[in-house]
N, C-alpha and C positions, 0 to 999 in steps of 0.2 A: 330400095325399101319401101313400099307405098307408105304417104303422109297419112298419119292417122292421131287421131288426139295422144296427149303425151297419159293421159287418163286411163287410155287403153293399151297403150305401150306399155306402161309398168306393169300390167297382168301378165300380158302377153310374156315379158322377160320374170317372172316369177313362174309362168307355170313353164317357161323352159330351164327352170333352175327348180324341177319337180316341187314346185311349192303350189302346195293347194290349198290352204288355209290360210286366214287369216283372223286374227281376234281382237275386237276391238271395239267403240263405243262411238258413235258416229257423232259430227256434230256438222253447224250450217258450211265451213270454207272445206272441208271432205266434200260435201253432196254431191257434185258433179262424177268424182272417182267412186265414191258408193253407188253411184245411180247405174256405173259403167259397169261394175260388177254383174248389175244382171243380166248381161250379155254372154257371162259367162260360168254354164251349167255347171263347168267341173272345177269351179273355184268355191270355195264354203268360208262364208264371211259367217264368225263363232262370236253371235253379238252377248255381250256383257252388258249388266245396268251401271258399272263403275269403272274406270281405266284402271284402276285397283288389284281387279278382278280378272280384266284382263290380261293385266304385266302378267298374275302367276298362273293362268292356266296356258298362256304363252309358254313359260318359261317350265311348267311341265312336262308341255306337250315338246318342248327342244331338248330336254332330260331325256326324254322316253326316246324319242327317235333318233337322237344326237345330232337336229339342228336341219338346216335353222328352219327358225320359226318367225313369221312377221307377226310385228303387234302395232296395233294402229291408235292412236292417239287423238285427242281433240283437241290442237292449238295449244298456248301456252299453258288454260285451266287445264286440259287432259292428261300435260305432260307434267306440269306440277301433282297430280294426283297420283300417277303412275311413278314418278322418280324412288319413294320408297322400296317399292318392289324391284323394281331395278337395279338396285343398290344389292338387291339378295341376289339377282342375275351379273351382274360383275364380281362379287365377290364370290360366286360360284362358276365362271367362268361358261354360263351358258350363252351359244350363238343366238342370242335374239336380233332382230334387224326391225329398227321401232324407227317408223315413220309418222309424222306428225302432218296438218295442214296449216298452212296461210292463209289468208286473205289474197295477198298477192306483192309481189315485188314493186310492181306499181304505186303499193300505199307506203312503203318503206318511211317517207317523211313527213306523214301524218298522224304517227303517234296514236292511232284511230284506235279503236274498241278492242282487245285481246292482245292489242302488238305486245311483243314480248321476245326476246332474245334467246331463242329457243335453244340456239347449238351454246352458247352459254350455259343456260341451265341442264341441258341434258351433258355437258362434258364430264362433270363431275363421277357421272356413276354408267360411262360408256365406256370403252375402248378406241373411239372414234366418233365423232361429233363433225356434222360437216349440213349443209343447206344448197340447194340446187337453183340457181339463182338465172343458169340459162336454157333454155327448151334440148339447145342440141348434145347437151351433156347427161342429159335425166337417167338413160338405162348405164353409160359410162360410170355415172355414180352411183347406181342400183350394183351392180357388179361387184363396185369395188368395197360397196356395204358387204356384200354376202362374201365375198372374198373376206374381208379383215375378219369378219364375223365367226368365221370357223377354221381360220387359220388359226396354229396353237401361237400363244396362248390365247385360245377363244373365248371372246365375249360378246357382251352386245355394243351396236351401233346404232348412231341416231343420223336419219335424214327429216331433214324439211324441208316439206315440198307446197313450195307456194301456189295457190288456185291459179294462179295465168300463168304458170309456169304449165299444171296438168293439162288447161284447157289447149295451149296453142299445139299447133300440129308438128309434129313428131316424124322422124324419115329415117332413126337410128335403126340400124339390123337388131334383132333381138338372138341372140347368142348366149349359150347356155357358161355360166361365171368357171371360170378355170380357177381352182383352189391349189395352190404350192401345196406337193408335196415334202413334204418333213420327218419322212422315216429315215435318218440321218443314223449311220453305226459311227461309235466315236476309233481314231487310228488305235491298231493294234496294239501295240504299245502302251498306249491309255486305258484299255481293257485288262491287259497283266498288268498295269500300277493297282487299278478297282481290285482287283483278285488277289496279292500282295497284301494290300492296306487290311482285304477283310478275313482270307482264307485261316489263320491261324488265332480268330478270336476265342474265349472261353465264354464271353457272354456280350455274341452280338444280338444285333437290334436292327430292324426294319422299320423305317416310319413311312407310310404312304400317304398319297391322296388321290384327285381324281383325276389327276393324269396319268394313270396307270387305266383308269376305265375309256380313258378318252383312245390310249392307244391300243386298247383292246391284250393289257399284259396281264392279266389275271394268272394263265399260266404258267408263265414264268417265273413268274413273283412267288407265286408258290414253290417252283421248283428253286429256286435261291436260297429262300428262306430253309428248307427243308433240308438242301445244303448245307445251309450254313448249323442249322439248328438256332433259329432267331425267334426270339417273338416278334410277331408282326403289332404295331400300332398303328389304328390310322389318326392322320393329324389333318385337320382341315378338310374331311372327309364326309363322300354323304352317300358311297354307294357300298356295294359288297366284295370288294378288290378279292380277300381272302377268305371261303366261306364261315359265317359264322361259328361253327362247331370245329373245324379246323383247330387239332391242339393247340398249334402255335399263334393262333387270332386271337390276341388281347383286347379289341374291340378299343373305340373310340378315347381316345384323350380328350380332357376336359377342354371346354370353348371358355372358361372364363378368370378362371386362376391358374398362372404362371406355374406356381408353386406345386401344383398337382402331375404338369408334364415332368419338371425337372425330378420330382422323386421316382417319375416312372424309366428315366433315361440317363440318370446320376451315375448307376452302377456298371455301364456299357463300356465294355475293352476298345469294342467295335461300333460303328454306326452309318448306316446305308438309309439312303432321303429316297425316293422316288417320287415322283408329279407330286408335290405338296410343298409349302413353303414350311418353315420353324420360326416361331411357333402362332398358334392362333387367336390367343387367347383376347379375352376384354382388358386385364390386366398382368400382361406378358413377365416374365423375367424380366428383368436388363440387361444380365449380364449370362454370360454362356450357360448353359446348363449341364453341359457334358464336359469331362473333366479333362481338365488341358493337353493331355496325356493321349486322350481317344484319337484314335483317326477316324474321319468321317468323308462321306465317298457322297453326292449328292448329284443324284441324276435326273435331268428334266429337260424339256422343249423349251421353259420360260427360263430365260435366262437371267432378270430380274429378279428372279424370287432366289436363287445360288447364291450363298454368305448375304444375302441381305441383311440379315438380322445379326447372324451368327458363324465365324468361321468358318472352312471346312478345310479338309485339306487335298481333298480333287473334286471340283464341280465339272460336269461334263453335261454341256446342252446337247442333248442326243436323243432320241425314241426309246421311250423305255423298254419297249416291247422289243426291241433289236438288240439295246444293252444290254439289258437282263439277262437272254438267250445268250450273248454271246460271254457276260459273266461264269455265266452255270457252266457253259462248256468250260469254261479256263479254270473255274473252280472243280472241274472233275478230274482235272489233269494236275491241278497246285495239292488239293487236300490231300495229306495223310489217312492211311487205314485208321491209324488212334484219332486223329479229326474226325474220321465220319463218323466213329464209333463214338463219341464223344456228342456230335448233333444228333444221333438217334436215340442217344440215352436221354438227351435236354427234353425231346420228344416225347416219349415216353414219360418225363415225370409229369409234363403236363400236360397229358392223357389221363392221369391219372387221379388229377386236380380235377378234371371236371366230373360234375354228376352226368350219368345219361339222361337221366329223368329228372324235369323238374320240379323240387319238392313243392307241396301244397302249402301254402301259404295261413290261407284261407279266406284269403281276402276275394271280391267279387271281378277285380279286374284279372285275376291270376286264373280264378274259374271259366273266366267270359274268354280269354285270351287261349289258354290251355282246347277249351272248346272247339273254335275257332282252329287251332292250331291240329287239331282232330281231323276236323272235317273241309277243310279247304283245301282245295287244288295246290299241288307242287311247285304250280308255276304262279300264286299267288305275285299278286305286285304290291305292295304296301306303301304309302307315304308317310312318313317320319315324322308328325310334330308334333309328340307327345311329352316332348321334353322331360319335365318330373316324369310321366307313368313312360319315358322309353326304354327304360331299363329293363321294367317288364315285359315291353312288347317286345324288347330283343332276343330276352330271354326262352320264352316262348315261339314267338314266330322266328326264329334265326336268320341271318341274311344267308343265303348261299348261294342265288343265282344272280349273274351278272346281270343288270340292266331290270332285275324286280324289285331293289330296293333301294328309296331314298329319301334323303335324311335332309331337313331342314336345314340351310346354310345362310350366313348373313346377318344373323343375329335380331332383324323382328319377326313379328306375327304374323301371322294371315296367313301364310304359303300353302297348308294343309288340303283346305278343300277345293280352290281352285288348283294346285297343282295334281288331286289325285286327276280332276276332269279334265286336265289335259294329258295327263296318261292315259286314259280312256278312250279319250278321242285317238290317240294314236294307238293305240293297241285294243280296238272294239273288241277283241274274241276274248280279252285275258277279265280275268277276278280281280277288280281291281277296290281297295279301300286305303280310307285314309283315317291318321288319328292326331286330331286336335286335342289341344287344351281348351277350356271354356270360352275363356277370355282369346285365346289366339281365334277361335274357330268365330267369333264376331266381328273380326276386320275384316273377314270377307263371306260373310255369309248368303251374300247375293249370289254366289258362284253355284248354290243351289239351282236357282232360276235358271242360270243358263245350263246347266246340264239337263231339267225336265226339258226347257224349250227345245234343246237339239237331240233329246232322247239321248242323253251319255247314263248308261247306268252303273254307273259309279256309287258308292257306298264309303258310307263316312262315320265313326265313331267319333263324340265329341268326351274327353275323360271329364268327367266333371264335378270341381271339389269347388266350386263356387267361391274359385279365388286365384291371383297371382301367386299360383306357389312358388314359382323360380324366384320372384322376391321375397316371396318369404325366407327362401333359404337363403340366396346371398348376402341379405340384410341383416343373419343370424352372421355370417362372415365378417362380413362389416363392423358389427356389434365385437365382433370377437378380436379383431385386428386395435382393437380402438380401446379395449379394455369397458365397455360400453355395457352396463350389464344388461340383461336380455328381458323385457318387457312384450307386451302387446305392440304386435304388428300394425302397421300406417293402418288406416282406416282407407287410405286411398288404394290396398290392394286388396282388399273386398269385392265380391260380385255378389254375396247371399241375397240383397236386398237391391230394387226387388228383384223375385224370380224370372228369369228365366225359361219360357216354356219352347225348348228346342225343339222339339216334337211340333207344336202346332205350328213353330216361325217354317219348319221344316217342309209344309202341307200346306201354308201359305204362298210359298214359293213351287209349288207344284211337286215337291218330292214325298214320299210317306216316309215311316217312322217310326221307332218305338221306345220309350222309355224303361230303361233296366234298374232296375235296386234289387231284388232278390233275387237270391239263387236260383229261383226257379223259376226264373224267366231267360234264363241263359241259351236252353237248348232251345227257345223258339225264334228267342233273336239271332244267335248264329244262324240256323234254318234260315229267317226271311230275309237276311240282310243276301247268304250265298245264292237264295233265289230269287231274291227279284230283278223285273225283267224294267225296273225304273230307278232311279235314284232313291236311294233309303238310308236315313238316317238314324244311328243309338247312340242315344242320349245316356251315357253309363255312369250311375254314380260309381263316383272315387275317394269321396269325403273323406271315409276313414283307413282307406287303401294308402293314402300317400300324407296325410297330419301328420309333423313333424317329433 
């Protein structure tokens, strides 16, 4: 292989792995590498105004494509800015390859400006973190990073790239990264044991997460759930693993309080867990929420998560798609006609409980979402960071198609707007809409500038109630648990003054927008959202809708 600078070789390596986009914010120590990008017209640098935004867009892009995505950060300060969003990616198993420049190995002893231990900074929010110190292993390390990011359990990885390593001549060959195959199936006797533990249940329950979508196991999940007549709850989940209008789909379990999960699972007499861990709340129950006699079967490619918090009867480190298919086949042979009839009865009861049409509760947000649901394409893509408004969203825009609905994950704010930008870059021919709260949107509002600069026609809805409503609700729980009388919410939760001009701010970033605070504005707003060929934002008044 002819020698060329490492800063050129890494672009060749990215292209060999089918990576055509990089999301970032430039800095001095990366300047030679970014200058080299100009010689590669098929490699696209998506410029953002701050690293948190770059990390959010990269996360949305990786989730929409299946990854990987490359995120470029600027030395220690840029990595510091991006760490909060990288935590989102770690909790959500997003396959990000994060790179950050350094001044150079030659300067290690100098403790100079911007010097920092980048690997130690990145390690808590990544699956693997390393630093290249020898030019002869630059591409080898990058291939290892891509492989690690994409191998289940997926997650972000970090590589520090000193400038002198990138400037040095490199004669490494460019080879496509080999990602190990993990499509493993348990031994037949283990599948039979799982079937025997589940087959006779009268109150079966299935708990699923994003490992289902990574495996492409949605059809097999549906088949097993219907065979058992089992309610399906989404746990630490951000996608539509079962269509939301399926009678067995119960929706997401809460992410705040373990008591909510306990109430949902306490009566189950058999539990199947697939592609997730239990339970992800901020304040989880410390004891198992399952009855001691209830058999629990856990299927996941992530062995760390099986029985991590609560005991299980049978843990299978295996591919969800293949294992669910084998389990469904075994249940077909194992279950009796009476058991099948009981499962059909449970499904029928759940179907009878669901309204075919969502009732009009007279709120502005319901009117807006009903109009959007009526006029939007069937393959509408949604990024849901609506939080307290999310129940309205999912009732009207029910997630049905795999890969077309992404829910925020990780617990911090600011993922919605950049996430939708990343989704739209990944799927330029789709209609993409994000929903965020007013507080969350302001963490990363600069992403609108990136959308305008790169002609990304995503749309954004800010559910504006002038406060951090989730904090209002959580502190009510806190007061209740501690017998504290209800009183005024803390002033730090209020965002009403000074008033933020969301539409004016969007226009300053090159996007268009419209304020919606009256019902007669809804039709125009939805029409403009669906037909705009540039980034478009709606400031949707929800003060009265969501007030406790």
